[in-house]
C-alpha positions in Angstrom: 119.8 59.7 151.9 122.9 60.8 153.8 120.9 62.8 156.7 117.9 61.3 158.4 114.6 63.7 157.7 114.8 65.2 161.3 118.6 66.0 160.6 117.9 67.6 157.3 115.5 69.9 159.0 118.0 70.8 161.9 120.5 71.4 159.1 117.9 73.8 157.5 117.4 75.6 160.5 121.0 75.9 161.8 122.3 77.2 158.2 119.5 79.7 158.2 119.9 81.1 161.5 122.3 84.2 162.1 123.9 84.8 165.7 125.4 88.0 166.7 128.7 87.0 168.5 131.9 88.7 169.7 133.6 85.3 169.3 136.2 84.9 166.5 134.7 83.5 163.4 136.3 82.2 160.1 134.4 83.1 157.0 135.7 80.2 155.0 134.6 77.4 157.4 131.5 79.4 158.5 130.3 78.7 154.6 130.0 75.1 155.3 129.0 75.0 158.7 126.4 72.3 159.5 126.6 71.2 156.0 127.1 67.4 155.4 130.3 66.7 153.3 129.7 63.3 151.6 132.2 60.5 152.4 131.9 57.0 150.8 128.6 55.8 149.5 126.3 57.0 152.2 128.5 58.6 155.0 129.2 62.2 155.6 131.3 64.9 157.8 129.7 67.9 159.5 131.4 70.8 161.1 129.0 71.5 163.8 131.1 74.0 166.1 134.5 75.2 166.5 136.7 77.6 168.8 139.7 79.9 167.7 141.8 80.2 164.6 145.3 81.0 163.3 145.5 84.1 165.4 144.5 82.3 168.4 147.5 79.8 168.1 149.8 82.8 167.7 148.4 84.7 170.5 148.7 81.7 172.7 152.4 81.1 171.9 153.1 85.0 172.6 151.5 84.7 176.0 153.3 81.7 176.9 156.7 83.1 176.4 155.9 86.7 178.5 155.1 88.8 175.4 151.3 89.2 175.7 149.6 89.6 172.4 152.4 92.1 171.3 153.5 90.9 167.8 157.3 90.0 167.4 156.8 88.1 164.3 154.3 87.4 161.4 151.9 84.8 162.4 152.6 82.5 159.7 156.4 82.4 160.7 155.6 81.8 164.3 153.1 79.1 163.2 156.0 77.5 161.2 158.3 77.7 164.1 155.8 76.1 166.4 155.1 73.2 163.9 158.8 72.6 163.2 159.9 72.6 166.8 156.9 70.4 167.7 155.6 73.0 170.4 152.1 71.7 170.5 150.3 73.5 173.3 149.2 76.7 171.3 147.5 74.4 168.9 145.6 72.6 171.8 143.8 76.1 172.3 141.6 75.5 169.3 138.9 72.9 169.2 136.5 71.7 166.6 133.4 69.6 166.6 132.3 66.9 163.9 129.3 65.3 163.1 130.1 62.1 161.3 128.3 59.1 159.7 130.7 56.2 159.2 130.5 52.4 158.7 131.1 50.6 162.1 134.3 49.2 161.2 135.7 52.6 160.4 134.4 53.8 163.8 136.4 50.9 165.6 139.4 52.1 163.9 138.8 55.8 164.7 138.5 55.2 168.3 141.9 54.1 168.7 142.7 57.9 168.6 141.7 58.6 172.2 142.4 62.1 172.4 138.9 63.3 171.5 135.5 63.4 172.9 133.0 61.0 171.6 129.3 60.6 171.6 127.9 57.6 169.5 124.5 56.9 168.3 123.1 54.2 170.6 121.4 51.2 169.3 120.5 50.2 172.9 118.0 53.0 172.5 117.3 53.6 169.0 116.8 51.5 165.7 119.7 51.6 163.1 118.6 52.4 159.8 119.0 50.0 157.1 122.3 51.6 155.7 125.4 49.6 155.0 128.4 50.3 153.3 129.3 48.7 149.8 132.8 49.2 148.6 132.9 50.9 144.9 134.4 48.4 142.3 137.7 50.2 142.2 138.2 49.8 146.3 137.5 46.1 145.9 140.8 44.4 146.0 142.5 41.2 147.1 144.5 40.7 150.1 148.1 41.8 149.9 150.8 39.1 150.0 153.5 41.3 151.8 151.3 43.3 153.8 149.0 41.7 156.3 146.7 44.8 156.7 146.7 46.2 153.3 145.1 45.4 149.6 146.8 44.5 146.6 145.3 43.7 143.1 141.9 45.0 142.5 139.2 42.3 141.5 137.5 42.4 138.2 134.7 40.6 136.4 133.1 37.6 137.9 135.1 37.5 141.2 134.2 41.2 141.9 130.6 40.7 141.2 130.7 37.6 143.4 132.1 39.6 146.2 129.6 42.5 146.0 126.7 40.0 145.7 127.7 38.3 149.1 128.3 41.7 150.8 125.1 42.8 149.8 123.1 39.7 150.4 124.6 39.1 154.2 124.1 42.7 155.0 120.3 42.6 153.7 120.1 39.2 155.5 121.5 40.5 158.6 119.0 43.5 158.7 116.2 41.1 158.2 117.0 39.1 161.3 117.5 42.4 163.1 114.0 43.6 162.7 112.6 40.1 163.0 114.4 40.1 166.5 113.1 43.5 167.4 109.6 42.6 166.4 108.5 46.2 167.0 104.8 46.0 165.7 104.0 42.8 167.7 101.2 43.1 170.2 102.3 42.5 173.7 99.0 42.3 175.6 98.8 39.3 178.4 96.3 37.4 176.0 98.5 37.5 172.8 100.2 34.6 171.8 103.0 36.6 169.8 105.9 37.5 172.0 107.5 41.2 172.1 110.7 41.9 170.5 114.1 41.2 171.8 115.5 44.0 173.6 117.3 46.4 171.2 120.6 46.0 173.0 120.6 42.3 172.0 118.9 42.7 168.7 121.9 44.6 167.4 124.5 42.0 167.8 123.7 40.0 164.6 124.3 43.1 162.4 127.5 43.4 160.3 130.5 45.8 160.5 129.4 47.5 157.4 126.3 49.1 159.0 126.5 52.8 159.4 126.7 54.5 162.7 126.8 58.0 163.6 128.6 60.0 166.4 129.8 63.7 167.5 133.5 64.1 167.5 135.4 66.8 169.4 139.0 67.5 169.3 141.5 70.0 169.7 143.7 71.2 166.8 146.7 69.4 167.8 145.2 66.1 168.4 143.3 66.8 164.9 146.6 67.0 163.1 148.2 64.0 164.7 145.0 62.2 163.7 145.0 63.3 160.2 148.8 62.8 160.0 148.0 58.7 160.6 144.4 58.5 158.8 145.2 60.8 155.6 148.6 58.8 155.1 148.5 56.7 151.8 149.2 53.6 153.9 145.9 54.1 155.9 143.1 52.0 155.1 141.1 53.8 152.2 137.7 54.0 153.9 139.1 56.0 157.0 141.6 58.0 154.6 138.3 59.2 152.8 137.3 60.9 156.0 140.5 62.2 156.8 140.8 63.9 153.5 137.5 65.4 153.9 138.6 66.7 156.9 141.7 67.7 155.6 139.4 70.4 153.5 138.0 71.8 156.7 141.3 72.2 158.2 142.4 74.3 155.1 139.2 76.5 155.8 139.4 76.9 159.5 143.2 77.4 160.0 144.9 78.3 156.6 148.4 79.3 158.1 148.4 76.0 160.4 147.4 73.8 157.5 150.2 75.1 155.2 152.6 74.6 158.1 151.1 71.0 158.7 151.6 70.0 154.9 155.1 71.5 155.3 156.4 70.0 158.2 154.2 66.9 158.8 152.4 65.6 156.2 154.7 66.2 153.5 157.9 65.6 155.3 160.1 62.6 156.8 161.3 61.6 160.2 164.6 60.5 159.7 166.5 58.5 162.4 170.0 59.2 163.7 171.8 56.5 161.9 169.6 57.5 158.7 171.0 60.9 159.1 174.4 59.9 159.6 174.2 57.8 156.2 173.1 60.8 154.3 176.0 62.8 155.4 178.2 60.1 154.4 176.5 60.4 151.0 177.1 64.1 151.1 180.6 63.7 151.7 180.9 61.6 148.5 181.4 58.4 150.5 179.9 55.3 148.8 177.4 53.6 151.4 175.5 50.4 151.0 172.9 48.4 153.4 175.3 46.3 155.3 177.7 49.2 156.3 175.0 51.7 156.9 174.0 50.5 160.4 170.2 50.5 159.1 168.2 47.3 158.6 167.3 46.1 155.3 163.6 47.7 155.6 165.2 50.9 157.4 167.6 50.9 154.2 165.0 50.6 151.8 162.6 53.2 153.2 165.6 55.7 153.5 166.7 55.2 149.8 162.5 55.7 148.6 162.7 59.0 150.6 165.9 60.2 148.8 165.0 58.9 145.4 167.9 56.3 145.1 167.9 52.7 144.2 168.4 50.3 147.4 170.3 47.8 145.6 174.2 48.7 144.3 
């Protein structure tokens, strides 16, 4: 079950209620408002609130150079200009709030992005559900030999089966120990020999990082795009990338003009160093350039050649 029963009831109520408003709304985002969008095996993303739209970004930009709300160009062109020249303040005028259910190890990566407001489900006050993440077989891979934080060859056959068994066994054993420590049904009268359960804030420490937690996460549009530029990147860990890719879909619904500019100037673009740019100019002039004469390190040279679709060796 992706939503707890009370959350399911709340979602039905929220989606069934129509509220009159003078605020800007975005029909495409309203279609999925409060709806859980599945991620991984038991996780989800829900948009639960938002403020602003593409027009709000353009309006904020026009105010900043003294033109009020008078249009001097089409919104898409202005938003492209803002994105291209990294004028970020107008994007900060829009905000969005998500309800996210995610494995604890993904949450620990996620909170590295500190430019957001977070309120997480507390296992000090409440009891965590018996829900833990088990990777799909196609994402069960061995440690990469050239990248300390990456995966390489997908495990198959008996090796894959053994890993899945260990992951499931350890999670089930950890949760059994958790419930035993909690001992929620123990009598606590003065004449009872049975001891009361361990405090919830202590009982939780034996759980694995694969268990699911939940939080509300609110951020502005500029910082959301920064998060997505890193976590929707192919080099990001698959599990957090799965969440980022789902969030990209919500971005496309919410601010389609900004989304198009984001893809054009950030996600599908490349940042090139001054030395790298000089190498490109030398190529364009017809000069033969190799790594030794380029001024780039071996890694920088390989990265630049990959961007240009050229071989990194003569």
